[in-house]
Each structure stands twice: as structure tokens, then as C-alpha cells.
MIDOSE-1310 file (N, C-alpha, C; in nm, 2 decimals, decimal comma, always signed):
residues 164
xxxx	+9,35/+5,45/+11,11/+9,34/+5,59/+11,14/+9,41/+5,67/+11,02; +9,33/+5,76/+10,96/+9,39/+5,84/+10,85/+9,51/+5,92/+10,89; +9,60/+5,95/+10,80/+9,71/+6,03/+10,83/+9,67/+6,18/+10,85; +9,74/+6,24/+10,94/+9,71/+6,38/+10,96/+9,77/+6,47/+10,85
xxxx	+9,69/+6,56/+10,80/+9,74/+6,66/+10,70/+9,83/+6,76/+10,77; +9,95/+6,78/+10,72/+10,04/+6,87/+10,77/+10,04/+7,00/+10,68; +10,00/+7,11/+10,75/+9,99/+7,24/+10,68/+10,08/+7,34/+10,74; +10,15/+7,41/+10,66/+10,23/+7,53/+10,70/+10,14/+7,65/+10,70
xxxx	+10,15/+7,73/+10,81/+10,09/+7,86/+10,81/+10,20/+7,97/+10,83; +10,21/+8,06/+10,73/+10,32/+8,15/+10,74/+10,29/+8,28/+10,67; +10,34/+8,39/+10,72/+10,33/+8,52/+10,66/+10,47/+8,56/+10,62; +10,49/+8,61/+10,50/+10,62/+8,65/+10,45/+10,61/+8,78/+10,36
xxxx	+10,73/+8,84/+10,35/+10,73/+8,96/+10,27/+10,78/+8,92/+10,13; +10,80/+9,02/+10,04/+10,84/+8,99/+9,90/+10,97/+8,90/+9,89; +11,05/+8,91/+9,99/+11,18/+8,84/+9,98/+11,18/+8,71/+10,07; +11,06/+8,67/+10,10/+11,04/+8,55/+10,18/+11,08/+8,57/+10,33
xxxx	+11,10/+8,70/+10,37/+11,13/+8,73/+10,51/+11,01/+8,70/+10,60; +11,04/+8,63/+10,71/+10,93/+8,60/+10,81/+10,95/+8,66/+10,95; +11,07/+8,71/+10,97/+11,09/+8,77/+11,10/+11,22/+8,84/+11,12; +11,23/+8,92/+11,23/+11,36/+8,98/+11,27/+11,36/+8,98/+11,42
xxxx	+11,48/+8,94/+11,47/+11,50/+8,93/+11,61/+11,39/+8,86/+11,68; +11,34/+8,75/+11,62/+11,24/+8,66/+11,68/+11,10/+8,73/+11,69; +11,08/+8,83/+11,61/+10,95/+8,90/+11,61/+10,90/+8,92/+11,46; +10,77/+8,94/+11,45/+10,72/+8,98/+11,32/+10,76/+9,13/+11,29
xxxx	+10,82/+9,16/+11,17/+10,86/+9,30/+11,15/+10,75/+9,38/+11,09; +10,63/+9,34/+11,09/+10,51/+9,42/+11,04/+10,40/+9,41/+11,14; +10,30/+9,49/+11,12/+10,18/+9,49/+11,20/+10,06/+9,47/+11,10; +10,00/+9,35/+11,10/+9,90/+9,32/+11,01/+9,79/+9,24/+11,08
xxxx	+9,70/+9,32/+11,15/+9,59/+9,25/+11,24/+9,50/+9,16/+11,16; +9,48/+9,19/+11,03/+9,40/+9,10/+10,95/+9,46/+8,96/+10,93; +9,59/+8,96/+10,92/+9,66/+8,83/+10,91/+9,65/+8,75/+11,04; +9,67/+8,82/+11,15/+9,66/+8,75/+11,28/+9,52/+8,70/+11,30
xxxx	+9,41/+8,77/+11,26/+9,28/+8,72/+11,27/+9,26/+8,60/+11,18; +9,32/+8,60/+11,06/+9,31/+8,49/+10,96/+9,38/+8,37/+11,02; +9,50/+8,39/+11,08/+9,57/+8,28/+11,15/+9,48/+8,22/+11,26; +9,42/+8,30/+11,34/+9,34/+8,25/+11,45/+9,22/+8,16/+11,39
xxxx	+9,15/+8,22/+11,29/+9,04/+8,15/+11,23/+9,08/+8,01/+11,17; +9,20/+8,01/+11,11/+9,25/+7,90/+11,04/+9,29/+7,79/+11,14; +9,35/+7,82/+11,25/+9,41/+7,72/+11,34/+9,33/+7,69/+11,46; +9,23/+7,76/+11,49/+9,15/+7,74/+11,61/+9,09/+7,60/+11,61
xxxx	+9,11/+7,53/+11,73/+9,06/+7,39/+11,74/+9,15/+7,29/+11,68; +9,27/+7,33/+11,63/+9,36/+7,23/+11,57/+9,49/+7,22/+11,65; +9,58/+7,13/+11,61/+9,71/+7,12/+11,67/+9,81/+7,21/+11,60; +9,89/+7,28/+11,68/+10,00/+7,36/+11,63/+10,13/+7,30/+11,67
xxxx	+10,22/+7,30/+11,57/+10,36/+7,26/+11,60/+10,45/+7,38/+11,57; +10,54/+7,41/+11,67/+10,62/+7,53/+11,65/+10,76/+7,50/+11,72; +10,86/+7,57/+11,67/+10,99/+7,56/+11,74/+10,98/+7,64/+11,87; +11,08/+7,61/+11,96/+11,09/+7,68/+12,09/+11,10/+7,83/+12,08
xxxx	+11,19/+7,87/+11,98/+11,20/+8,02/+11,96/+11,07/+8,09/+11,92; +10,99/+8,02/+11,84/+10,86/+8,07/+11,80/+10,77/+8,08/+11,92; +10,77/+7,97/+12,00/+10,69/+7,97/+12,12/+10,74/+8,09/+12,21; +10,87/+8,11/+12,23/+10,92/+8,21/+12,32/+10,87/+8,35/+12,27
xxxx	+10,86/+8,37/+12,13/+10,82/+8,50/+12,08/+10,67/+8,52/+12,11; +10,59/+8,41/+12,11/+10,45/+8,43/+12,14/+10,43/+8,44/+12,29; +10,51/+8,36/+12,37/+10,51/+8,38/+12,52/+10,42/+8,29/+12,59; +10,32/+8,23/+12,53/+10,22/+8,15/+12,60/+10,16/+8,05/+12,50
xxxx	+10,10/+7,94/+12,55/+10,03/+7,85/+12,46/+9,91/+7,93/+12,39; +9,89/+7,91/+12,27/+9,77/+7,97/+12,20/+9,65/+7,90/+12,24; +9,55/+7,98/+12,29/+9,42/+7,91/+12,34/+9,34/+7,84/+12,24; +9,27/+7,74/+12,29/+9,18/+7,66/+12,20/+9,25/+7,59/+12,09
xxxx	+9,38/+7,56/+12,12/+9,46/+7,48/+12,02/+9,55/+7,39/+12,10; +9,58/+7,28/+12,05/+9,69/+7,19/+12,11/+9,82/+7,25/+12,06; +9,91/+7,27/+12,16/+10,04/+7,33/+12,13/+10,15/+7,23/+12,15; +10,23/+7,20/+12,05/+10,34/+7,11/+12,05/+10,46/+7,20/+12,02
xxxx	+10,56/+7,20/+12,11/+10,69/+7,27/+12,08/+10,80/+7,18/+12,06; +10,88/+7,20/+11,95/+10,99/+7,12/+11,92/+11,11/+7,19/+11,98; +11,19/+7,11/+12,07/+11,30/+7,17/+12,13/+11,41/+7,06/+12,15; +11,53/+7,10/+12,14/+11,64/+7,00/+12,16/+11,67/+6,99/+12,31
xxxx	+11,62/+7,08/+12,39/+11,65/+7,08/+12,54/+11,55/+6,98/+12,61; +11,59/+6,87/+12,65/+11,50/+6,77/+12,71/+11,44/+6,82/+12,85; +11,50/+6,92/+12,91/+11,44/+6,97/+13,03/+11,34/+7,09/+13,01; +11,33/+7,14/+12,89/+11,24/+7,25/+12,87/+11,09/+7,21/+12,89
xxxx	+11,02/+7,28/+12,97/+10,88/+7,26/+12,99/+10,80/+7,39/+13,00; +10,68/+7,38/+12,97/+10,59/+7,50/+12,99/+10,45/+7,45/+13,01; +10,38/+7,50/+13,10/+10,24/+7,46/+13,13/+10,15/+7,48/+13,00; +10,07/+7,38/+12,97/+9,98/+7,39/+12,85/+10,04/+7,35/+12,72
xxxx	+10,17/+7,30/+12,73/+10,24/+7,27/+12,60/+10,30/+7,13/+12,61; +10,29/+7,06/+12,50/+10,35/+6,93/+12,49/+10,49/+6,95/+12,42; +10,59/+6,87/+12,45/+10,72/+6,89/+12,39/+10,76/+6,77/+12,30; +10,83/+6,80/+12,20/+10,89/+6,69/+12,11/+11,04/+6,73/+12,09
xxxx	+11,12/+6,62/+12,08/+11,26/+6,65/+12,06/+11,30/+6,65/+11,92; +11,21/+6,63/+11,83/+11,24/+6,64/+11,68/+11,11/+6,67/+11,61; +11,12/+6,73/+11,49/+11,00/+6,76/+11,41/+10,92/+6,63/+11,38; +10,99/+6,52/+11,36/+10,92/+6,39/+11,33/+10,84/+6,35/+11,45
xxxx	+10,90/+6,36/+11,57/+10,83/+6,32/+11,69/+10,70/+6,41/+11,71; +10,72/+6,54/+11,68/+10,60/+6,63/+11,69/+10,49/+6,59/+11,59; +10,53/+6,56/+11,47/+10,43/+6,51/+11,37/+10,36/+6,38/+11,42; +10,44/+6,29/+11,48/+10,39/+6,17/+11,53/+10,29/+6,19/+11,64
xxxx	+10,32/+6,29/+11,73/+10,23/+6,33/+11,84/+10,10/+6,38/+11,78; +10,10/+6,44/+11,67/+9,98/+6,50/+11,61/+9,90/+6,40/+11,53; +9,95/+6,28/+11,51/+9,87/+6,18/+11,43/+9,74/+6,16/+11,50; +9,64/+6,15/+11,42/+9,50/+6,13/+11,47/+9,42/+6,25/+11,46
xxxx	+9,48/+6,37/+11,45/+9,41/+6,49/+11,43/+9,39/+6,50/+11,28; +9,28/+6,57/+11,24/+9,26/+6,59/+11,09/+9,37/+6,67/+11,03; +9,41/+6,77/+11,10/+9,51/+6,86/+11,04/+9,60/+6,91/+11,15; +9,73/+6,92/+11,13/+9,82/+6,99/+11,22/+9,89/+7,10/+11,14
xxxx	+9,91/+7,21/+11,21/+9,96/+7,33/+11,15/+10,10/+7,36/+11,20; +10,20/+7,37/+11,12/+10,34/+7,40/+11,15/+10,34/+7,56/+11,13; +10,38/+7,63/+11,24/+10,37/+7,77/+11,24/+10,51/+7,84/+11,25; +10,62/+7,76/+11,24/+10,75/+7,83/+11,24/+10,83/+7,78/+11,36
xxxx	+10,95/+7,82/+11,36/+11,02/+7,92/+11,27/+11,08/+7,86/+11,15; +11,18/+7,94/+11,10/+11,24/+7,90/+10,97/+11,31/+7,77/+10,97; +11,38/+7,74/+11,08/+11,45/+7,61/+11,09/+11,35/+7,49/+11,09; +11,23/+7,51/+11,16/+11,13/+7,40/+11,16/+11,07/+7,39/+11,02
xxxx	+11,04/+7,50/+10,95/+10,99/+7,49/+10,82/+11,08/+7,42/+10,73; +11,21/+7,45/+10,73/+11,31/+7,38/+10,65/+11,31/+7,23/+10,68; +11,31/+7,19/+10,81/+11,32/+7,05/+10,85/+11,20/+6,97/+10,81; +11,08/+7,04/+10,80/+10,96/+6,96/+10,78/+10,90/+6,98/+10,64
xxxx	+10,97/+7,06/+10,55/+10,92/+7,09/+10,42/+10,87/+6,96/+10,35; +10,95/+6,85/+10,36/+10,92/+6,73/+10,29/+10,79/+6,66/+10,35; +10,76/+6,69/+10,47/+10,64/+6,63/+10,53/+10,51/+6,71/+10,50; +10,52/+6,83/+10,46/+10,40/+6,92/+10,44/+10,32/+6,88/+10,32
xxxx	+10,19/+6,89/+10,34/+10,09/+6,86/+10,23/+10,03/+6,99/+10,17; +10,03/+7,09/+10,25/+9,96/+7,22/+10,21/+10,03/+7,33/+10,28; +10,02/+7,45/+10,22/+10,07/+7,57/+10,28/+9,97/+7,68/+10,27; +9,95/+7,75/+10,38/+9,86/+7,87/+10,38/+9,96/+7,99/+10,40
xxxx	+9,98/+8,07/+10,29/+10,08/+8,17/+10,29/+10,02/+8,31/+10,28; +10,05/+8,39/+10,37/+10,02/+8,54/+10,36/+10,14/+8,60/+10,29; +10,12/+8,65/+10,17/+10,22/+8,71/+10,09/+10,20/+8,86/+10,11; +10,29/+8,93/+10,18/+10,28/+9,07/+10,20/+10,35/+9,14/+10,09
xxxx	+10,29/+9,23/+10,02/+10,34/+9,30/+9,91/+10,43/+9,42/+9,95; +10,53/+9,39/+10,03/+10,62/+9,49/+10,07/+10,75/+9,42/+10,12; +10,86/+9,50/+10,14/+10,98/+9,44/+10,19/+11,01/+9,50/+10,33; +11,06/+9,41/+10,41/+11,09/+9,45/+10,55/+11,24/+9,40/+10,58
xxxx	+11,29/+9,46/+10,68/+11,43/+9,43/+10,73/+11,41/+9,30/+10,81; +11,44/+9,19/+10,75/+11,43/+9,05/+10,81/+11,56/+8,98/+10,82; +11,57/+8,90/+10,93/+11,69/+8,82/+10,94/+11,66/+8,67/+10,94; +11,53/+8,64/+10,91/+11,48/+8,50/+10,91/+11,39/+8,48/+10,78
xxxx	+11,41/+8,37/+10,71/+11,34/+8,36/+10,58/+11,28/+8,22/+10,56; +11,17/+8,22/+10,49/+11,10/+8,10/+10,45/+11,17/+8,03/+10,34; +11,17/+7,90/+10,33/+11,24/+7,83/+10,22/+11,17/+7,87/+10,08; +11,25/+7,86/+9,98/+11,20/+7,88/+9,84/+11,08/+7,78/+9,82
xxxx	+10,97/+7,83/+9,76/+10,86/+7,74/+9,72/+10,88/+7,70/+9,58; +10,91/+7,57/+9,56/+10,95/+7,50/+9,44/+10,82/+7,47/+9,36; +10,81/+7,54/+9,24/+10,69/+7,52/+9,16/+10,68/+7,38/+9,10; +10,78/+7,30/+9,11/+10,78/+7,16/+9,07/+10,72/+7,07/+9,18
xxxx	+10,71/+7,13/+9,30/+10,66/+7,05/+9,42/+10,53/+7,10/+9,47; +10,50/+7,23/+9,44/+10,38/+7,30/+9,49/+10,30/+7,37/+9,38; +10,17/+7,36/+9,40/+10,07/+7,42/+9,30/+9,98/+7,52/+9,38; +9,98/+7,64/+9,33/+9,89/+7,74/+9,39/+9,74/+7,70/+9,35
xxxx	+9,66/+7,68/+9,45/+9,52/+7,64/+9,42/+9,42/+7,75/+9,46; +9,46/+7,85/+9,53/+9,37/+7,96/+9,57/+9,45/+8,09/+9,61; +9,40/+8,20/+9,57/+9,46/+8,33/+9,60/+9,35/+8,44/+9,62; +9,36/+8,50/+9,74/+9,27/+8,61/+9,77/+9,35/+8,74/+9,80
xxxx	+9,32/+8,85/+9,73/+9,40/+8,97/+9,76/+9,32/+9,06/+9,86; +9,40/+9,13/+9,94/+9,34/+9,21/+10,04/+9,43/+9,34/+10,06; +9,37/+9,44/+10,12/+9,44/+9,56/+10,16/+9,40/+9,59/+10,30; +9,50/+9,61/+10,39/+9,48/+9,63/+10,53/+9,44/+9,77/+10,56
xxxx	+9,32/+9,79/+10,62/+9,27/+9,92/+10,66/+9,35/+9,98/+10,77; +9,41/+9,89/+10,85/+9,49/+9,95/+10,97/+9,63/+9,98/+10,93; +9,70/+9,90/+10,86/+9,84/+9,92/+10,83/+9,87/+9,98/+10,69; +9,77/+9,97/+10,60/+9,78/+10,02/+10,46/+9,86/+9,92/+10,37
xxxx	+9,89/+9,80/+10,43/+9,96/+9,70/+10,35/+9,87/+9,62/+10,26; +9,92/+9,60/+10,14/+9,85/+9,51/+10,05/+9,91/+9,37/+10,07; +9,82/+9,27/+10,06/+9,87/+9,13/+10,09/+9,77/+9,03/+10,02; +9,82/+8,91/+10,00/+9,74/+8,80/+9,95/+9,75/+8,68/+10,04
xxxx	+9,64/+8,61/+10,05/+9,64/+8,48/+10,12/+9,63/+8,38/+10,01; +9,74/+8,29/+10,01/+9,76/+8,20/+9,90/+9,77/+8,06/+9,96; +9,69/+7,97/+9,90/+9,70/+7,83/+9,94/+9,77/+7,75/+9,83; +9,87/+7,67/+9,88/+9,94/+7,58/+9,79/+9,92/+7,44/+9,84
xxxx	+9,91/+7,35/+9,74/+9,91/+7,20/+9,77/+10,02/+7,14/+9,71; +10,08/+7,04/+9,77/+10,19/+6,96/+9,72/+10,14/+6,88/+9,60; +10,22/+6,88/+9,49/+10,19/+6,81/+9,37/+10,23/+6,66/+9,40; +10,14/+6,57/+9,38/+10,16/+6,43/+9,41/+10,19/+6,35/+9,28
């Protein structure tokens, strides 16, 4: 069985901010639509706080939640007690997407093969941040620039691959 490709999907501001008070600090419907198109039909791995901020399993996707609480359960969700266990549960899928939060991104950075990053060209009041993207470890392979008609925000969707 081939190894599952581990891909991060994240939106961040200029300062690598990804959230405030467990919520997205911006409104960018185009990015949410991109997230849905990218992840539909695939496995999602997320931390419990990220799941709580969403509030329900995302439809048409396998949802795996990493939590330290062995009694935590939610209908339609598989649980793992570590990032490594979550990635092991995802084995056999062509690709698994890690969607946050910050602690999970940090814990799984060494396991990731690819990143799909929405870079928002603005700064927001954030209390949660994405790890630094090390140019010795990651190579930008694609960039598409956009301007949101709804929010007025400029952003880019950037794909990085790990340098092997």
C-alpha cells in the first residue's frame, strides 16, 4: 500500500496569523470554497479545538480529530490520541489534509509532504500563528493571485512541496 500524502491546508495573514479566539479573523468566502474543492472526498485531520470551532463533521470527508481526552466523542468523527495515530488511521487514502490548529501544524510539520497555503495580503489581530515556512525545507511550486469581490481582500493560493 502506498504511503498517504500528508498535506496542510491553511489560510494565514502577512504575520502567519491563522486565528483569534478559535475563529477565523477574516471573511473570505473564496478561500472557504477553495478549501471545500480541495478537501472534498478526502480525509481531514484536525485538533479538537479546530473541530469545536467548526462545530460539526465536514460533509463528504472523513473527519479525524486529535484529542488528548480519551472520553471525547462526536458522531461522524473518528478520534486519535496523537497526531501520529491520526496519520496512521489515514494510511491507505491517497491524501490526508491536516487543517489545524496551530499546535497540530507544529506537531506534524515533519510529517507533511505538501502545503496549500492561502496567503492573505493583510494583517489581522490574531492570537494563533502558523509555523515559519523554512525555505531550506519547502519549495514554492505554484502561486495564483486573487482579489475577493466580497471582502475586497487580495490573497494568493500558494502550493509548497517538501524538498527531498
